[in-house]
N, C-alpha and C positions, 0 to 999 in steps of 0.2 A: 411535632418535629422543631428542634430547636434552630432558629435562623442563624446563618453565619453572615456577618457584614462583609462587604467586599474588601479584599486585601488591598493595602496601599500600593501605590506605584511612585516613581520618582516625580516630583513636581506637585504632589498632593499637599494640600494645606491640613495642618493639624492645629489644635488648640490646647493650650495649658492652662489649667484652672486650679483653684484651691478650694475644694468643697469643705475643708475642715479648718484645722489650725493654720495660723499665719506662717508664712514663710520665713525661716530664720537664717537661711544659707543662700550663698550666691550661686544661681544655677545658670550663670552665663555659659560656662563650660558645657553644661548638660544640653543647652539649647543648641550650642555649636555642633555637638555631636549628632543630634537629630538633623540639623541641617546638612551635615556630612553625608547622611543617609539619603539626602536628596529631597527632604521634606521642607515645606515652607512654614515656619513656625510663628503662630499668633499667640500673644499673651493675653489673657483675660484680665479684667480689672482686679479680680480677687488676687491675682499673683502679687500685686503691690499694695494690697489693702491690709488693714488692722483694725480690729475692734476687739479690745481686751485680748483675749488669747486667740481669737478667731481671725481669719483672712477676710475681714469686712464682717459686717452684721449678716443676719440670716438672709435678709431680703436681697443684699447685694450678691451674695454667694449663690443664691438660687437663680437670680435673674442672670448672672454671668454664665451659669452652666447652660440655662434655658436658651440663650442667644446661640450657643454653638451646637446644642442639640437640634435646634430648628434650621440652622444655616446649612443648606445643601452642599455648599463650597468646602465645608469642613468635614474631613474624612475619618478623623479620629479625635477623641478627647482624652487627654492624659492629665491625671491629677499630679500636681507638683509634689504634694505630701500627704500624709495622713494626719494622725493626732487624734482629734475628736471633733465632731460637729456634722457629718454627713447626715445623721438621723434627724437632725433638726430640720432639714430642708428636703428630704426626700419626697415627702408627701405635698410639697409646694410645686414639684416638677411636673410639667405635662409632657408626657412621651408620645402623644398622638402622631406628631409629625415624624419623630424619631422611629417610631414603630413601623411606619410606612417605608422608611428609608434608613435602616439601621447603620450605625457606624460603630467602629471599635471604641470601647471605653477601657482605660487602662489605670491600674493601681493596685495597692494592697493595704493591709492593716485597716484603718477606719474605713477605707474605701471599699471593703467588703460589703458594707451597706448597700453601696450602689451595685456592685457586681451580683450580689445576691438578688436583689430586686430585678436586675436584667434576666437572670436565669429563671426565676420563678414567676414573676408576674408577667414578664413579656416574652419569654422563650427566645431570648437573644443571646448569643455567645458574647464573651468579654475576656479580657486578659488580665490575669493576676500576675504582676511583675514589678520591676524596678520603676520607681518614679524620679523625676529630675533632682528631687532634693536628696536621693540616695545614689544617684549616679557616681559621684565622686568616689564613694567607697565600694561601689559595686564592682564585681570581678568583670573581666573582658568577657567571660562565657556567659555570665548573667545578662550583660547588655546585648550580646549577640543573640541569645534566645529571644530577647525582646524584639529585636530587629527581625528575626526570622519569623516571629509570630505575626508581627504586623504586616509583612510582606508576603506571607503565605508560603515561606520556605519550609522544607522538611525538618521536623523536630524530633529528636530521640534522646531520652533521658536514662541515665544509669547512675547508681551509687552503690558504694561498697556494702558487702554483706554485714549485717548486725546480728549479734548473737540471739537477740530476742525475736528476730524476724520469724515470721510464720508462713512457711512456703505455700506457694499456690499460684494459679493463674486465674485471672478474671477479665471480663470485658464489660464495659459500662460507661455511661455519660460521667464526665469528671466534674465534680462540685467541690466547694470547700472555701477555705480562707482562714481568717483569724477566729479562733474558737470563741473568744469571749464576745465578739461582734456577732457571730452566728447565733449564740444564745440569746443575746438582746433582741434579735429579730423574731424569735419564736412567738407565734400568735398573731403575727402581722401578715400583710400581704407579700412582704418582703422575704419571708421564711423560706429556707431550702426545703425541697421535696427530696428525701434521702433514699426513697425506695429504689432498689436496683441500680444505685449509683456507686461509682468509686469516689471516696471522700478523702480529701487531703486537709489537714490541720496544722496550724502554727499558732504561736503566741508569744507575748513578751511581757516581762514585768509582773507576772502573776505568781501567787504562792501555790505550793504543791496541793494544799487542801482545796483551793480554789478551782484548780484544774480538775481534781478528782470530783468535786461537786458538779461542775459543768458537764463533765462527760457522764456522770450517773443521771443527770438530768436527761441527756440524750438517750441513755439506755432506757430509762424508766418510761419515756414516752414513745419507745419503740423504734427510734430512728436508727440506732446501731444494728438492730436485728435484721434489717432489710438491706443492708449493704452488700455490695458485690466485692469490695475490697477497701482497705483502709491504709492511707499514707500518712505517716507521721513525719512533718518537717522539724523545723527548729523551734524549740520552746526555750527562749533566752531570758537572761536577767531574771531568773527565778529567785524570789526572795527567800531567804533561809528562815526555817522556823526556829523559834526559841527552843522548842523541843523537837529533835530530830523527827521527821515524818516517817522514817523507816522504810520508804520506797522511793526510787527514782521515778521521774515522770514515765519513763518507758515502761517500768514495771507495773506501775498502777493502771497504765493504759491496757497492757496485755491482761492484766487480771480482770478488767471490766469486760474485755470482749472474749474471755476464754471459752465461752459456751458456744460461739459462733465459728464457722469453719472456714471463713474467707480468708485470703492472704492479707498479712499485715506486714508493713515495712517501716523501719525507723531509720532516721538520718538522711531523709530525702532532702535535696538542696532547694528548699523553699522556706520563706519566713524573714524575720528581721535579722538577716545575716547578709554578708558581703556577696555570697554566691546565691542570691535569690533568683532562681532561674523562672522565667516566664512560662505560665501554664495557661492554656486556653480553656476557660470554664464553659460547660455545655457541649463539649466536643467528646465523641466517643473514643475511649482509649482501652488499650489492653496492657495490663499490669501483670508482670512475671516476676515472682520472687522465688529464686532458688537458692541453692546453698552456697553459690558463688557470688552472686550480685542480685540487684533489683533493676528491672528495666521498665520503661513506660513509654509507649508510643501511640500515636493517633491512627485510627483506622477508619 
């Protein structure tokens, strides 16, 4: 059974940290919004630190997160941004106290390292959603889904029909995140268990051949065969090939999973986009893909 951290309530203290790259944007407005939700916001040392491209050296970032993982007064830890660097500190973190008293961990992109570790190694739910560094460009709906996820309010997702969708209905635990990060975790204690799961994927700044290669790695290792359903979010800033690749990302994904019979949807509002809606990893969901729309809800 995957454990669910307690939902937040007004007056709760939350922490903001930077497990990866240094923060390059002003997040004052984002912190004010969190305070408007009734939360008391504590900033970690890593929010204002820098060490080359990182938010402080590995030791500082790890110690910063560790303080808030262990502090019982902190009810959620939100990453201010992604980038790269979480994998450098994940094995230095001690989750023993956190495991006894779980709290919500929030982020996306490079923070997929931490979210995947929580799901697989600790069996604890987490939230894939907007971070303070992306609040300014986030849609009102994406921010509202984050608030609802944190406070335990009902969430229901829909997206428009895509011509390449494969219709069907599935029920399973939701896993996923950034494709390239998930691939980088294979073979480690932080890797996802894909069997009987509903998987969502997103990525940014990859070439089409690299996306193809990563997905075929998942297929060859048997990870795609055991899914209950597949949700494809945004694949943005794809670098053009000198010689046209010949397939869109959607087409190559559908070709890779053509032998399986589970539902597949494209264009789901998750990823490096303004409408990056919050998803709760480790929670049981029902996915319905029909000829009119795709819907996802928790059960």
